[in-house]
N, C-alpha and C positions, 0 to 999 in steps of 0.2 A: 361629373364637372363640378371641380371647386370654383366658386365665384368670389373673388376678392371684392369687398366693400369697404369703401374710405368712408366712414362718417365726419362730416365737418359740422362745427358748431360756430356760432356768432353771437355775440353779446351786443345787443341793441343800444343805440344812442337816444339821447333825448330828442323827442321830436321827429324820428323816424318812424314812416309808414311801412306797411306790409307790402304794398305796391313798390316803394322804394328798394327795400330790401328784397324782394324776389326779383327785380330787376337788376340788381347788381350781381345776383349768382345765377341769373338767366333761369328762373325756376318760374311756375306760374303762381299767381298768390293763392289760388285756391289748393294748391299740391301743399306749399309752405304752411297755409293756416290748417291743413289737414294734418300734416305730420307733426306739428305742433299743438294740436287741440285748440286752435285759437277761434274765439267768438267775435273776438274784437281788436283793435289795433296792439301790438305788444308794447309794453310799459319800458321805459328807460332801464337799462340792466338786466332785462330777460334774456335769458339763453335760449336761442333758436336751434334745432336741429335742421339742417340745412338737406334736402332729399337729394339724392344723388342725381348729377348731370346725366340724362339720357336722353340726347339730341341738342337741338337749338331753340332757343325762344323765339317765338314768331307773333306777329298781330293778325289776327284774321281781316280779311279783306274780301270784299264784294266778290261774290263767284267761287270762293272757297269752300270745301266740303270736309267732313271727319275723314272720308274716303281717299279724297284728294291728296290729304295734308298726312293723315297716318296710315292711310292702306286700309282700314277698317273700322268700324265704330269701337270695336272690342279693343284695338291696338289703341286709339284715341283716348279710351278709359283708363287705360292701363298705364300710358304715359302721362295724362293730365290728373288722374283721380277724379274725373267727373263725366257727366254726359253732356254737360252745359256747354254750348257753343253758341256764340254770337257776334256780331260785326265787332271787331275794336279789341276782343278779347286776347290777351297774352295767352299763348298756349306752348306746349312743347312739340316740336315735330322732328322726325329722324334727320 
């Protein structure tokens, strides 16, 4: 099956944080950083590749689990690019 992928890019502005950009595109900070090889905040004028949106952004709340939100730990890892999971974290869900 052929899968069409639309690549989206964004040019950062002065003072923007990774969190602000991730929130604007409804992707997790970790996935955005991983996609662009970032270890620090982006600099003004940097071109970032925005990962494909696969689901909705969600903030982890008390009682949430990877299984509850993504179906399985493997699905969670595939959608968010990490095994990390903590209260208040912004993640992707289906």
